[in-house]
C-alpha positions, 0 to 999 in steps of 0.5 A: 797447126800448133804442135802443142796439145794437152789433155786432162784426165779425170783425175785432174792430171794434165798431159801436155806435148809438144811434138817435134818429129824432125828430132831423135830425143825426147825430154819429159818431165812432171812438174808439181805445183808444190814447193817450199811455200806449202810446207809446214813451218815447222818442217821447213826444208821438207820439199827439197828433202823430198826432191832429194829422197826419191832419187834414193830407192823405190819399191823395185829400185835401189839409188844405184839402179836409178842412176845407172839405169838412165845413164846406161842408155846415155840419158840425163835425169834431174830435178829442182825445188822452188818455192811454189814448183817442183820438178822431175825431168829426164832427156833421152833417145826417142827409143828410150824415153819410155824408160824415163817415164817409168823411172820418174813415175816409179820415184814419184809414187813408190819411193820408200825413204830408206832410213840409211839414205835419209841420214846420208842425205842430211849430211849432203843437204847440210853441206849444200845450205853451207855452200850456199850461205857462204856465197854472199851474193845468192845468199842475199836473195834468201835474207831479202825474202825472209825479211819480205815475208816474215814468219811465213813459208813463202819467205822460209829458205828453200833449203831449210836450216841445219837444225831443221834438216837434222831433225827431219822425220821420215813421216814429214816427207812421206806426209808431203807427198801424200798431201802435195803430189796429187793429180790436180797439181802435176802436169806431165810433159814431153817435148820432142820425137813424141805422139801425143795420144800415144803418150797420153796412154803411156801416162795414164798407164804409168800414173795409176797410184797417185795420192787422191786430190785434197783441198788446199787453202790458199794463203795470201802472203803478207808483205812485211817489208823492213831491212835485215843486215848481215856482217861478214868479213868480206872484201864486198858489200852486197846490197838488195832493195826490193818492193812489193809488186803487181801479181802474175795475173795483173795487167801490168805485169809485163810493163813491170818486166819491161821497166825491170829490164830497162833499168838493168835486169 
């Protein structure tokens, strides 16, 4: 019998667990089906900035409390933003995981986006942009994406630009959360020493203030191709060649992945 179970609540929130009673920890998190491609291009970088800002204070916790409460019980919490997904996750001892669930639900529903923290975080993200652009072997992937899907959010950099981060208004972050952090686009997952039915009840109780579901039109990206070149004073040359390929849902997807591995990864 599979140890994995799934429940979908009436509001569309999906809850999934993988029960492993042999371990003494629980890893849990919320995966949101929204990322950089769902931004308004005017506010490119807002998805990633929201991910940073929800750690900076809620109605009942400040930034220090969010960090200390998890670390004081030996837990680890982190998050990431991609083009189509944003995730918040924590790993804790089984007796403490309810704290992790309360923390993440608090951050995603009751963040206050303090003005002084926004200004501080602008500098942090701008430094992150600079570090990323200095790493040519990483930056080349952003350049390729920008050329492959020119002037489209799916081609825009996840971190945004320095200019857009400097001028990012608070309301853009709040609007992004209200529009995209909705139950029908979220999956709450628990893995480890967790009981599915108990976890469902706990999640249902914790996530009662999510924004209402909103329709979101799917805009098929247009593959624009072409080439882009950037000259720097380096001792190496980084070359990227890409092609339009099949979708995740195509029958040939796994054959393509196998071919990719054969050709070197």
